PyMOL commands that place a pseudoatom at each C-alpha (Angstrom):
pseudoatom trace, name=CA, resn=MET, resi=1, chain=A, elem=C, hetatm=0, pos=[-21.286, -0.216, 5.099]
pseudoatom trace, name=CA, resn=THR, resi=2, chain=A, elem=C, hetatm=0, pos=[-17.957, 1.309, 5.826]
pseudoatom trace, name=CA, resn=ARG, resi=3, chain=A, elem=C, hetatm=0, pos=[-18.227, 4.426, 8.096]
pseudoatom trace, name=CA, resn=THR, resi=4, chain=A, elem=C, hetatm=0, pos=[-15.530, 7.110, 8.381]
pseudoatom trace, name=CA, resn=THR, resi=5, chain=A, elem=C, hetatm=0, pos=[-14.084, 7.419, 11.689]
pseudoatom trace, name=CA, resn=GLY, resi=6, chain=A, elem=C, hetatm=0, pos=[-11.455, 9.471, 13.475]
pseudoatom trace, name=CA, resn=THR, resi=7, chain=A, elem=C, hetatm=0, pos=[-8.784, 11.477, 11.566]
pseudoatom trace, name=CA, resn=PRO, resi=8, chain=A, elem=C, hetatm=0, pos=[-7.171, 10.268, 8.394]
pseudoatom trace, name=CA, resn=PRO, resi=9, chain=A, elem=C, hetatm=0, pos=[-3.460, 9.324, 8.568]
pseudoatom trace, name=CA, resn=SER, resi=10, chain=A, elem=C, hetatm=0, pos=[-1.090, 12.476, 8.130]
pseudoatom trace, name=CA, resn=SER, resi=11, chain=A, elem=C, hetatm=0, pos=[1.502, 13.346, 5.404]
pseudoatom trace, name=CA, resn=GLY, resi=12, chain=A, elem=C, hetatm=0, pos=[4.076, 11.852, 7.622]
pseudoatom trace, name=CA, resn=ALA, resi=13, chain=A, elem=C, hetatm=0, pos=[2.375, 8.557, 7.580]
pseudoatom trace, name=CA, resn=ALA, resi=14, chain=A, elem=C, hetatm=0, pos=[1.792, 8.698, 3.827]
pseudoatom trace, name=CA, resn=ARG, resi=15, chain=A, elem=C, hetatm=0, pos=[5.554, 9.334, 3.162]
pseudoatom trace, name=CA, resn=HIS, resi=16, chain=A, elem=C, hetatm=0, pos=[6.461, 6.524, 5.653]
pseudoatom trace, name=CA, resn=ALA, resi=17, chain=A, elem=C, hetatm=0, pos=[4.151, 4.128, 3.585]
pseudoatom trace, name=CA, resn=ALA, resi=18, chain=A, elem=C, hetatm=0, pos=[5.799, 5.282, 0.477]
pseudoatom trace, name=CA, resn=ALA, resi=19, chain=A, elem=C, hetatm=0, pos=[9.358, 5.040, 1.770]
pseudoatom trace, name=CA, resn=PRO, resi=20, chain=A, elem=C, hetatm=0, pos=[9.965, 1.650, 0.061]
pseudoatom trace, name=CA, resn=VAL, resi=21, chain=A, elem=C, hetatm=0, pos=[9.581, 3.400, -3.456]
pseudoatom trace, name=CA, resn=THR, resi=22, chain=A, elem=C, hetatm=0, pos=[11.715, 6.403, -2.566]
pseudoatom trace, name=CA, resn=SER, resi=23, chain=A, elem=C, hetatm=0, pos=[14.708, 4.050, -1.579]
pseudoatom trace, name=CA, resn=LEU, resi=24, chain=A, elem=C, hetatm=0, pos=[14.964, 2.718, -5.027]
pseudoatom trace, name=CA, resn=SER, resi=25, chain=A, elem=C, hetatm=0, pos=[17.193, 4.024, -7.693]
pseudoatom trace, name=CA, resn=ARG, resi=26, chain=A, elem=C, hetatm=0, pos=[14.792, 5.902, -10.141]
pseudoatom trace, name=CA, resn=ARG, resi=27, chain=A, elem=C, hetatm=0, pos=[16.878, 4.626, -13.132]
pseudoatom trace, name=CA, resn=ARG, resi=28, chain=A, elem=C, hetatm=0, pos=[16.620, 0.979, -11.708]
pseudoatom trace, name=CA, resn=PHE, resi=29, chain=A, elem=C, hetatm=0, pos=[12.841, 1.279, -10.980]
pseudoatom trace, name=CA, resn=LEU, resi=30, chain=A, elem=C, hetatm=0, pos=[12.014, 2.751, -14.477]
pseudoatom trace, name=CA, resn=ARG, resi=31, chain=A, elem=C, hetatm=0, pos=[14.225, 0.058, -16.130]
pseudoatom trace, name=CA, resn=THR, resi=32, chain=A, elem=C, hetatm=0, pos=[12.397, -2.683, -14.299]
pseudoatom trace, name=CA, resn=THR, resi=33, chain=A, elem=C, hetatm=0, pos=[9.092, -1.073, -15.188]
pseudoatom trace, name=CA, resn=LEU, resi=34, chain=A, elem=C, hetatm=0, pos=[9.855, -0.890, -18.717]
pseudoatom trace, name=CA, resn=ILE, resi=35, chain=A, elem=C, hetatm=0, pos=[11.131, -4.275, -18.913]
pseudoatom trace, name=CA, resn=ALA, resi=36, chain=A, elem=C, hetatm=0, pos=[7.931, -5.647, -17.375]
pseudoatom trace, name=CA, resn=GLY, resi=37, chain=A, elem=C, hetatm=0, pos=[5.702, -3.551, -19.503]
pseudoatom trace, name=CA, resn=ALA, resi=38, chain=A, elem=C, hetatm=0, pos=[7.593, -4.867, -22.447]
pseudoatom trace, name=CA, resn=GLY, resi=39, chain=A, elem=C, hetatm=0, pos=[6.888, -8.231, -21.253]
pseudoatom trace, name=CA, resn=MET, resi=40, chain=A, elem=C, hetatm=0, pos=[3.239, -7.539, -21.080]
pseudoatom trace, name=CA, resn=ALA, resi=41, chain=A, elem=C, hetatm=0, pos=[3.148, -6.044, -24.378]
pseudoatom trace, name=CA, resn=ALA, resi=42, chain=A, elem=C, hetatm=0, pos=[4.731, -9.334, -25.896]
pseudoatom trace, name=CA, resn=LEU, resi=43, chain=A, elem=C, hetatm=0, pos=[1.861, -11.172, -24.268]
pseudoatom trace, name=CA, resn=ALA, resi=44, chain=A, elem=C, hetatm=0, pos=[-0.601, -8.973, -25.786]
pseudoatom trace, name=CA, resn=GLY, resi=45, chain=A, elem=C, hetatm=0, pos=[1.042, -9.363, -29.203]
pseudoatom trace, name=CA, resn=ALA, resi=46, chain=A, elem=C, hetatm=0, pos=[0.817, -13.067, -28.796]
pseudoatom trace, name=CA, resn=GLY, resi=47, chain=A, elem=C, hetatm=0, pos=[-3.168, -12.822, -28.461]
pseudoatom trace, name=CA, resn=PHE, resi=48, chain=A, elem=C, hetatm=0, pos=[-3.017, -12.838, -24.661]
pseudoatom trace, name=CA, resn=ALA, resi=49, chain=A, elem=C, hetatm=0, pos=[-4.580, -9.342, -24.205]
pseudoatom trace, name=CA, resn=TRP, resi=50, chain=A, elem=C, hetatm=0, pos=[-7.447, -10.675, -22.560]
pseudoatom trace, name=CA, resn=LEU, resi=51, chain=A, elem=C, hetatm=0, pos=[-5.294, -11.869, -19.366]
pseudoatom trace, name=CA, resn=ARG, resi=52, chain=A, elem=C, hetatm=0, pos=[-4.990, -8.184, -18.435]
pseudoatom trace, name=CA, resn=ARG, resi=53, chain=A, elem=C, hetatm=0, pos=[-8.746, -7.750, -18.361]
pseudoatom trace, name=CA, resn=SER, resi=54, chain=A, elem=C, hetatm=0, pos=[-10.682, -8.071, -15.119]
pseudoatom trace, name=CA, resn=PRO, resi=55, chain=A, elem=C, hetatm=0, pos=[-14.390, -8.138, -14.067]
pseudoatom trace, name=CA, resn=VAL, resi=56, chain=A, elem=C, hetatm=0, pos=[-13.568, -5.496, -11.510]
pseudoatom trace, name=CA, resn=ASP, resi=57, chain=A, elem=C, hetatm=0, pos=[-12.606, -3.156, -14.175]
pseudoatom trace, name=CA, resn=GLU, resi=58, chain=A, elem=C, hetatm=0, pos=[-16.264, -2.490, -14.659]
pseudoatom trace, name=CA, resn=LEU, resi=59, chain=A, elem=C, hetatm=0, pos=[-17.095, -1.973, -11.066]
pseudoatom trace, name=CA, resn=PRO, resi=60, chain=A, elem=C, hetatm=0, pos=[-17.550, 1.633, -9.740]
pseudoatom trace, name=CA, resn=VAL, resi=61, chain=A, elem=C, hetatm=0, pos=[-15.038, 3.137, -7.194]
pseudoatom trace, name=CA, resn=GLY, resi=62, chain=A, elem=C, hetatm=0, pos=[-16.188, 3.719, -3.574]
pseudoatom trace, name=CA, resn=GLU, resi=63, chain=A, elem=C, hetatm=0, pos=[-17.812, 6.949, -2.493]
pseudoatom trace, name=CA, resn=GLY, resi=64, chain=A, elem=C, hetatm=0, pos=[-15.477, 9.750, -1.554]
pseudoatom trace, name=CA, resn=ILE, resi=65, chain=A, elem=C, hetatm=0, pos=[-12.446, 8.360, -3.368]
pseudoatom trace, name=CA, resn=ARG, resi=66, chain=A, elem=C, hetatm=0, pos=[-10.504, 11.506, -4.997]
pseudoatom trace, name=CA, resn=HIS, resi=67, chain=A, elem=C, hetatm=0, pos=[-6.959, 10.477, -5.745]
pseudoatom trace, name=CA, resn=LEU, resi=68, chain=A, elem=C, hetatm=0, pos=[-6.769, 6.772, -6.488]
pseudoatom trace, name=CA, resn=SER, resi=69, chain=A, elem=C, hetatm=0, pos=[-7.404, 5.712, -10.125]
pseudoatom trace, name=CA, resn=ALA, resi=70, chain=A, elem=C, hetatm=0, pos=[-10.261, 3.092, -10.576]
pseudoatom trace, name=CA, resn=SER, resi=71, chain=A, elem=C, hetatm=0, pos=[-7.437, 0.131, -10.854]
pseudoatom trace, name=CA, resn=GLU, resi=72, chain=A, elem=C, hetatm=0, pos=[-5.609, 1.432, -7.867]
pseudoatom trace, name=CA, resn=TYR, resi=73, chain=A, elem=C, hetatm=0, pos=[-8.658, 1.471, -6.023]
pseudoatom trace, name=CA, resn=HIS, resi=74, chain=A, elem=C, hetatm=0, pos=[-9.668, -2.015, -6.781]
pseudoatom trace, name=CA, resn=LEU, resi=75, chain=A, elem=C, hetatm=0, pos=[-5.955, -3.169, -6.101]
pseudoatom trace, name=CA, resn=PHE, resi=76, chain=A, elem=C, hetatm=0, pos=[-6.083, -1.751, -2.473]
pseudoatom trace, name=CA, resn=ARG, resi=77, chain=A, elem=C, hetatm=0, pos=[-9.633, -3.321, -2.105]
pseudoatom trace, name=CA, resn=ARG, resi=78, chain=A, elem=C, hetatm=0, pos=[-8.264, -6.767, -2.799]
pseudoatom trace, name=CA, resn=ALA, resi=79, chain=A, elem=C, hetatm=0, pos=[-4.964, -6.117, -0.948]
pseudoatom trace, name=CA, resn=THR, resi=80, chain=A, elem=C, hetatm=0, pos=[-6.943, -5.023, 2.168]
pseudoatom trace, name=CA, resn=GLU, resi=81, chain=A, elem=C, hetatm=0, pos=[-8.934, -8.291, 2.071]
pseudoatom trace, name=CA, resn=VAL, resi=82, chain=A, elem=C, hetatm=0, pos=[-5.808, -10.412, 1.726]
pseudoatom trace, name=CA, resn=LEU, resi=83, chain=A, elem=C, hetatm=0, pos=[-3.545, -8.640, 4.265]
pseudoatom trace, name=CA, resn=LEU, resi=84, chain=A, elem=C, hetatm=0, pos=[-6.180, -8.101, 6.780]
pseudoatom trace, name=CA, resn=PRO, resi=85, chain=A, elem=C, hetatm=0, pos=[-8.040, -11.539, 7.311]
pseudoatom trace, name=CA, resn=LEU, resi=86, chain=A, elem=C, hetatm=0, pos=[-10.049, -10.316, 10.391]
pseudoatom trace, name=CA, resn=ALA, resi=87, chain=A, elem=C, hetatm=0, pos=[-13.131, -12.868, 10.235]
pseudoatom trace, name=CA, resn=GLY, resi=88, chain=A, elem=C, hetatm=0, pos=[-13.460, -14.542, 13.331]
pseudoatom trace, name=CA, resn=THR, resi=89, chain=A, elem=C, hetatm=0, pos=[-11.142, -12.370, 15.383]
pseudoatom trace, name=CA, resn=PRO, resi=90, chain=A, elem=C, hetatm=0, pos=[-11.907, -9.777, 17.928]
pseudoatom trace, name=CA, resn=LEU, resi=91, chain=A, elem=C, hetatm=0, pos=[-10.243, -7.001, 15.854]
pseudoatom trace, name=CA, resn=THR, resi=92, chain=A, elem=C, hetatm=0, pos=[-12.359, -4.389, 14.304]
pseudoatom trace, name=CA, resn=PRO, resi=93, chain=A, elem=C, hetatm=0, pos=[-13.867, -5.507, 11.089]
pseudoatom trace, name=CA, resn=LEU, resi=94, chain=A, elem=C, hetatm=0, pos=[-13.122, -3.879, 7.640]
pseudoatom trace, name=CA, resn=SER, resi=95, chain=A, elem=C, hetatm=0, pos=[-16.802, -2.943, 7.353]
pseudoatom trace, name=CA, resn=GLN, resi=96, chain=A, elem=C, hetatm=0, pos=[-16.111, -0.447, 10.146]
pseudoatom trace, name=CA, resn=VAL, resi=97, chain=A, elem=C, hetatm=0, pos=[-12.782, 0.935, 8.961]
pseudoatom trace, name=CA, resn=PRO, resi=98, chain=A, elem=C, hetatm=0, pos=[-12.479, 2.973, 5.691]
pseudoatom trace, name=CA, resn=VAL, resi=99, chain=A, elem=C, hetatm=0, pos=[-9.138, 1.581, 4.970]
pseudoatom trace, name=CA, resn=VAL, resi=100, chain=A, elem=C, hetatm=0, pos=[-9.136, 2.439, 1.055]
pseudoatom trace, name=CA, resn=ARG, resi=101, chain=A, elem=C, hetatm=0, pos=[-10.546, 6.009, 1.870]
pseudoatom trace, name=CA, resn=HIS, resi=102, chain=A, elem=C, hetatm=0, pos=[-7.737, 6.438, 4.278]
pseudoatom trace, name=CA, resn=ILE, resi=103, chain=A, elem=C, hetatm=0, pos=[-5.117, 5.242, 1.517]
pseudoatom trace, name=CA, resn=ASP, resi=104, chain=A, elem=C, hetatm=0, pos=[-6.724, 7.649, -1.034]
pseudoatom trace, name=CA, resn=HIS, resi=105, chain=A, elem=C, hetatm=0, pos=[-6.213, 10.448, 1.526]
pseudoatom trace, name=CA, resn=MET, resi=106, chain=A, elem=C, hetatm=0, pos=[-2.500, 9.529, 2.028]
pseudoatom trace, name=CA, resn=LEU, resi=107, chain=A, elem=C, hetatm=0, pos=[-1.848, 9.379, -1.668]
pseudoatom trace, name=CA, resn=GLY, resi=108, chain=A, elem=C, hetatm=0, pos=[-3.281, 12.785, -2.062]
pseudoatom trace, name=CA, resn=LEU, resi=109, chain=A, elem=C, hetatm=0, pos=[-0.415, 14.069, 0.404]
pseudoatom trace, name=CA, resn=LEU, resi=110, chain=A, elem=C, hetatm=0, pos=[2.213, 12.745, -1.689]
pseudoatom trace, name=CA, resn=PRO, resi=111, chain=A, elem=C, hetatm=0, pos=[4.273, 15.072, -3.810]
pseudoatom trace, name=CA, resn=PRO, resi=112, chain=A, elem=C, hetatm=0, pos=[3.586, 14.758, -7.460]
pseudoatom trace, name=CA, resn=HIS, resi=113, chain=A, elem=C, hetatm=0, pos=[6.877, 12.888, -8.392]
pseudoatom trace, name=CA, resn=LEU, resi=114, chain=A, elem=C, hetatm=0, pos=[6.579, 10.277, -5.707]
pseudoatom trace, name=CA, resn=ARG, resi=115, chain=A, elem=C, hetatm=0, pos=[2.888, 9.944, -6.515]
pseudoatom trace, name=CA, resn=LYS, resi=116, chain=A, elem=C, hetatm=0, pos=[3.820, 9.076, -10.035]
pseudoatom trace, name=CA, resn=GLN, resi=117, chain=A, elem=C, hetatm=0, pos=[6.354, 6.506, -8.892]
pseudoatom trace, name=CA, resn=VAL, resi=118, chain=A, elem=C, hetatm=0, pos=[3.901, 4.893, -6.522]
pseudoatom trace, name=CA, resn=ALA, resi=119, chain=A, elem=C, hetatm=0, pos=[1.240, 4.748, -9.629]
pseudoatom trace, name=CA, resn=MET, resi=120, chain=A, elem=C, hetatm=0, pos=[3.817, 2.895, -11.705]
pseudoatom trace, name=CA, resn=GLY, resi=121, chain=A, elem=C, hetatm=0, pos=[4.673, 0.657, -9.045]
pseudoatom trace, name=CA, resn=LEU, resi=122, chain=A, elem=C, hetatm=0, pos=[0.992, -0.327, -8.140]
pseudoatom trace, name=CA, resn=THR, resi=123, chain=A, elem=C, hetatm=0, pos=[0.316, -0.974, -12.056]
pseudoatom trace, name=CA, resn=LEU, resi=124, chain=A, elem=C, hetatm=0, pos=[3.242, -3.191, -12.058]
pseudoatom trace, name=CA, resn=PHE, resi=125, chain=A, elem=C, hetatm=0, pos=[2.351, -5.314, -9.098]
pseudoatom trace, name=CA, resn=ASP, resi=126, chain=A, elem=C, hetatm=0, pos=[-1.220, -5.800, -10.232]
pseudoatom trace, name=CA, resn=ASN, resi=127, chain=A, elem=C, hetatm=0, pos=[-0.440, -6.600, -13.936]
pseudoatom trace, name=CA, resn=ALA, resi=128, chain=A, elem=C, hetatm=0, pos=[2.803, -8.747, -13.187]
pseudoatom trace, name=CA, resn=ALA, resi=129, chain=A, elem=C, hetatm=0, pos=[0.615, -11.540, -11.641]
pseudoatom trace, name=CA, resn=VAL, resi=130, chain=A, elem=C, hetatm=0, pos=[-0.253, -12.607, -15.200]
pseudoatom trace, name=CA, resn=VAL, resi=131, chain=A, elem=C, hetatm=0, pos=[3.204, -13.788, -15.681]
pseudoatom trace, name=CA, resn=SER, resi=132, chain=A, elem=C, hetatm=0, pos=[4.794, -13.865, -12.114]
pseudoatom trace, name=CA, resn=GLY, resi=133, chain=A, elem=C, hetatm=0, pos=[4.149, -17.411, -10.865]
pseudoatom trace, name=CA, resn=TRP, resi=134, chain=A, elem=C, hetatm=0, pos=[2.191, -17.905, -14.147]
pseudoatom trace, name=CA, resn=HIS, resi=135, chain=A, elem=C, hetatm=0, pos=[-1.121, -17.132, -12.527]
pseudoatom trace, name=CA, resn=GLY, resi=136, chain=A, elem=C, hetatm=0, pos=[-2.598, -15.984, -15.929]
pseudoatom trace, name=CA, resn=ARG, resi=137, chain=A, elem=C, hetatm=0, pos=[-4.496, -13.259, -14.167]
pseudoatom trace, name=CA, resn=ARG, resi=138, chain=A, elem=C, hetatm=0, pos=[-4.010, -9.899, -12.491]
pseudoatom trace, name=CA, resn=PHE, resi=139, chain=A, elem=C, hetatm=0, pos=[-3.619, -9.737, -8.720]
pseudoatom trace, name=CA, resn=VAL, resi=140, chain=A, elem=C, hetatm=0, pos=[-7.118, -8.264, -8.220]
pseudoatom trace, name=CA, resn=ASP, resi=141, chain=A, elem=C, hetatm=0, pos=[-8.472, -11.566, -9.575]
pseudoatom trace, name=CA, resn=LEU, resi=142, chain=A, elem=C, hetatm=0, pos=[-6.406, -14.103, -7.562]
pseudoatom trace, name=CA, resn=GLU, resi=143, chain=A, elem=C, hetatm=0, pos=[-7.965, -16.425, -5.170]
pseudoatom trace, name=CA, resn=THR, resi=144, chain=A, elem=C, hetatm=0, pos=[-6.905, -15.688, -1.608]
pseudoatom trace, name=CA, resn=ALA, resi=145, chain=A, elem=C, hetatm=0, pos=[-4.470, -18.428, -1.416]
pseudoatom trace, name=CA, resn=ASP, resi=146, chain=A, elem=C, hetatm=0, pos=[-2.672, -17.411, -4.630]
pseudoatom trace, name=CA, resn=ALA, resi=147, chain=A, elem=C, hetatm=0, pos=[-2.824, -13.754, -3.638]
pseudoatom trace, name=CA, resn=VAL, resi=148, chain=A, elem=C, hetatm=0, pos=[-1.175, -14.406, -0.324]
pseudoatom trace, name=CA, resn=ARG, resi=149, chain=A, elem=C, hetatm=0, pos=[1.510, -16.642, -1.967]
pseudoatom trace, name=CA, resn=TYR, resi=150, chain=A, elem=C, hetatm=0, pos=[1.970, -13.760, -4.559]
pseudoatom trace, name=CA, resn=PHE, resi=151, chain=A, elem=C, hetatm=0, pos=[2.719, -11.471, -1.593]
pseudoatom trace, name=CA, resn=ASP, resi=152, chain=A, elem=C, hetatm=0, pos=[5.111, -14.064, -0.091]
pseudoatom trace, name=CA, resn=ASP, resi=153, chain=A, elem=C, hetatm=0, pos=[7.069, -14.473, -3.424]
pseudoatom trace, name=CA, resn=TRP, resi=154, chain=A, elem=C, hetatm=0, pos=[7.410, -10.544, -3.859]
pseudoatom trace, name=CA, resn=SER, resi=155, chain=A, elem=C, hetatm=0, pos=[8.336, -10.199, -0.168]
pseudoatom trace, name=CA, resn=HIS, resi=156, chain=A, elem=C, hetatm=0, pos=[11.303, -12.380, -0.950]
pseudoatom trace, name=CA, resn=GLY, resi=157, chain=A, elem=C, hetatm=0, pos=[11.967, -11.478, -4.644]
pseudoatom trace, name=CA, resn=ASN, resi=158, chain=A, elem=C, hetatm=0, pos=[14.358, -8.903, -6.183]
pseudoatom trace, name=CA, resn=THR, resi=159, chain=A, elem=C, hetatm=0, pos=[14.865, -5.442, -4.777]
pseudoatom trace, name=CA, resn=VAL, resi=160, chain=A, elem=C, hetatm=0, pos=[11.977, -3.890, -6.847]
pseudoatom trace, name=CA, resn=GLN, resi=161, chain=A, elem=C, hetatm=0, pos=[9.573, -6.673, -5.914]
pseudoatom trace, name=CA, resn=LYS, resi=162, chain=A, elem=C, hetatm=0, pos=[10.218, -6.448, -2.192]
pseudoatom trace, name=CA, resn=ALA, resi=163, chain=A, elem=C, hetatm=0, pos=[9.839, -2.765, -2.318]
pseudoatom trace, name=CA, resn=LEU, resi=164, chain=A, elem=C, hetatm=0, pos=[6.292, -2.895, -3.881]
pseudoatom trace, name=CA, resn=SER, resi=165, chain=A, elem=C, hetatm=0, pos=[5.312, -5.592, -1.648]
pseudoatom trace, name=CA, resn=THR, resi=166, chain=A, elem=C, hetatm=0, pos=[6.275, -3.636, 1.416]
pseudoatom trace, name=CA, resn=LEU, resi=167, chain=A, elem=C, hetatm=0, pos=[4.734, -0.445, -0.225]
pseudoatom trace, name=CA, resn=ILE, resi=168, chain=A, elem=C, hetatm=0, pos=[1.233, -2.022, -0.546]
pseudoatom trace, name=CA, resn=LYS, resi=169, chain=A, elem=C, hetatm=0, pos=[1.575, -3.546, 2.962]
pseudoatom trace, name=CA, resn=ARG, resi=170, chain=A, elem=C, hetatm=0, pos=[2.493, -0.377, 4.634]
pseudoatom trace, name=CA, resn=PHE, resi=171, chain=A, elem=C, hetatm=0, pos=[-0.324, 1.632, 2.991]
pseudoatom trace, name=CA, resn=VAL, resi=172, chain=A, elem=C, hetatm=0, pos=[-2.986, -0.908, 4.126]
pseudoatom trace, name=CA, resn=TYR, resi=173, chain=A, elem=C, hetatm=0, pos=[-1.474, -1.535, 7.728]
pseudoatom trace, name=CA, resn=VAL, resi=174, chain=A, elem=C, hetatm=0, pos=[-0.961, 2.195, 8.264]
pseudoatom trace, name=CA, resn=ALA, resi=175, chain=A, elem=C, hetatm=0, pos=[-4.480, 3.015, 7.091]
pseudoatom trace, name=CA, resn=TYR, resi=176, chain=A, elem=C, hetatm=0, pos=[-6.169, 0.389, 9.259]
pseudoatom trace, name=CA, resn=TRP, resi=177, chain=A, elem=C, hetatm=0, pos=[-4.022, 0.833, 12.661]
pseudoatom trace, name=CA, resn=ARG, resi=178, chain=A, elem=C, hetatm=0, pos=[-4.137, 4.632, 12.485]
pseudoatom trace, name=CA, resn=ASP, resi=179, chain=A, elem=C, hetatm=0, pos=[-7.973, 4.624, 12.649]
pseudoatom trace, name=CA, resn=PRO, resi=180, chain=A, elem=C, hetatm=0, pos=[-9.172, 4.934, 16.164]
pseudoatom trace, name=CA, resn=ALA, resi=181, chain=A, elem=C, hetatm=0, pos=[-11.742, 2.500, 15.657]
pseudoatom trace, name=CA, resn=THR, resi=182, chain=A, elem=C, hetatm=0, pos=[-9.299, -0.193, 15.660]
pseudoatom trace, name=CA, resn=TRP, resi=183, chain=A, elem=C, hetatm=0, pos=[-7.692, 0.433, 18.951]
pseudoatom trace, name=CA, resn=ALA, resi=184, chain=A, elem=C, hetatm=0, pos=[-10.013, -0.656, 21.539]
pseudoatom trace, name=CA, resn=PRO, resi=185, chain=A, elem=C, hetatm=0, pos=[-9.852, -4.536, 20.576]
pseudoatom trace, name=CA, resn=VAL, resi=186, chain=A, elem=C, hetatm=0, pos=[-5.956, -4.126, 21.461]
pseudoatom trace, name=CA, resn=GLU, resi=187, chain=A, elem=C, hetatm=0, pos=[-6.419, -2.040, 24.502]
pseudoatom trace, name=CA, resn=PHE, resi=188, chain=A, elem=C, hetatm=0, pos=[-4.752, 0.956, 22.923]
pseudoatom trace, name=CA, resn=ASP, resi=189, chain=A, elem=C, hetatm=0, pos=[-5.828, 4.168, 24.080]
pseudoatom trace, name=CA, resn=GLY, resi=190, chain=A, elem=C, hetatm=0, pos=[-4.250, 6.526, 21.544]
pseudoatom trace, name=CA, resn=PRO, resi=191, chain=A, elem=C, hetatm=0, pos=[-0.727, 8.061, 20.999]
pseudoatom trace, name=CA, resn=VAL, resi=192, chain=A, elem=C, hetatm=0, pos=[0.886, 9.592, 24.070]
pseudoatom trace, name=CA, resn=SER, resi=193, chain=A, elem=C, hetatm=0, pos=[2.010, 12.589, 22.042]
pseudoatom trace, name=CA, resn=GLU, resi=194, chain=A, elem=C, hetatm=0, pos=[-1.745, 13.479, 21.822]
pseudoatom trace, name=CA, resn=LYS, resi=195, chain=A, elem=C, hetatm=0, pos=[-2.607, 12.799, 25.401]
pseudoatom trace, name=CA, resn=TRP, resi=196, chain=A, elem=C, hetatm=0, pos=[0.460, 14.612, 26.657]
pseudoatom trace, name=CA, resn=GLY, resi=197, chain=A, elem=C, hetatm=0, pos=[0.276, 17.383, 24.183]
pseudoatom trace, name=CA, resn=LEU, resi=198, chain=A, elem=C, hetatm=0, pos=[3.720, 16.799, 22.809]
pseudoatom trace, name=CA, resn=ALA, resi=199, chain=A, elem=C, hetatm=0, pos=[4.659, 18.706, 19.692]
pseudoatom trace, name=CA, resn=TYR, resi=200, chain=A, elem=C, hetatm=0, pos=[5.602, 16.785, 16.591]
pseudoatom trace, name=CA, resn=LEU, resi=201, chain=A, elem=C, hetatm=0, pos=[9.166, 17.044, 15.754]
pseudoatom trace, name=CA, resn=GLY, resi=202, chain=A, elem=C, hetatm=0, pos=[9.329, 14.872, 12.658]
pseudoatom trace, name=CA, resn=ASN, resi=203, chain=A, elem=C, hetatm=0, pos=[12.334, 12.531, 12.010]
pseudoatom trace, name=CA, resn=ALA, resi=204, chain=A, elem=C, hetatm=0, pos=[14.464, 14.214, 14.676]
pseudoatom trace, name=CA, resn=PRO, resi=205, chain=A, elem=C, hetatm=0, pos=[18.135, 13.061, 14.798]
pseudoatom trace, name=CA, resn=LEU, resi=206, chain=A, elem=C, hetatm=0, pos=[19.326, 11.194, 17.708]
pseudoatom trace, name=CA, resn=PRO, resi=207, chain=A, elem=C, hetatm=0, pos=[21.326, 13.105, 20.446]
pseudoatom trace, name=CA, resn=ASP, resi=208, chain=A, elem=C, hetatm=0, pos=[25.171, 13.313, 19.643]
pseudoatom trace, name=CA, resn=GLU, resi=209, chain=A, elem=C, hetatm=0, pos=[26.661, 10.965, 22.144]
pseudoatom trace, name=CA, resn=THR, resi=210, chain=A, elem=C, hetatm=0, pos=[30.084, 12.681, 21.784]
pseudoatom trace, name=CA, resn=VAL, resi=211, chain=A, elem=C, hetatm=0, pos=[28.661, 16.022, 22.821]
pseudoatom trace, name=CA, resn=MET, resi=212, chain=A, elem=C, hetatm=0, pos=[26.605, 14.407, 25.614]
pseudoatom trace, name=CA, resn=GLU, resi=213, chain=A, elem=C, hetatm=0, pos=[29.734, 12.549, 26.985]
pseudoatom trace, name=CA, resn=ALA, resi=214, chain=A, elem=C, hetatm=0, pos=[31.864, 15.897, 26.839]
pseudoatom trace, name=CA, resn=GLY, resi=215, chain=A, elem=C, hetatm=0, pos=[29.090, 17.832, 28.905]
pseudoatom trace, name=CA, resn=ARG, resi=216, chain=A, elem=C, hetatm=0, pos=[29.495, 15.395, 31.713]
for i in range(1, 216): cmd.bond("trace and resi %d" % i, "trace and resi %d" % (i + 1))
show_as sticks, trace
zoom trace
């Protein structure tokens, strides 16, 4: 059973994970999403609506989930298994790290407009697998090898595909590695900012080299 450990990722970590979506032009992102949606509707009209159904749709979400929809929850569950194949490694197993619960917490920290964009992107990524690569099923239902290949294809695809692939990877990796339970196997003893009591300055700009040179 997954146990809760440490402190969930911060709002800064959440914004970092969502950054690939914020970098997209809103108009371009909406256009791509609408075109993809039209393609899915065409499939449904042709009698292939059953392709978008999944056995996981009937499964409950995990305990403590507050912000993820059911489809988002199952998407991240599958993505975590695909992106973190930890079996046979000395790394902390997924059963000991509440990765999806941490992701749920991060999504709850996003401002509403950004949360809406992330939701649209996750829906597109999951459902596009029906026609992208002609898998004939959603991402949550892909076999592991096909799911890995799907991520690889999107990582080298168009701008929106790259952004959504990166988005999901960031949420998964940040949620896993920010948990203190994952640090011991890699001999990491925590952020120096916490050990040394350094104040968080956010994305502080680099020093102005011109001013520094003038002061010499």
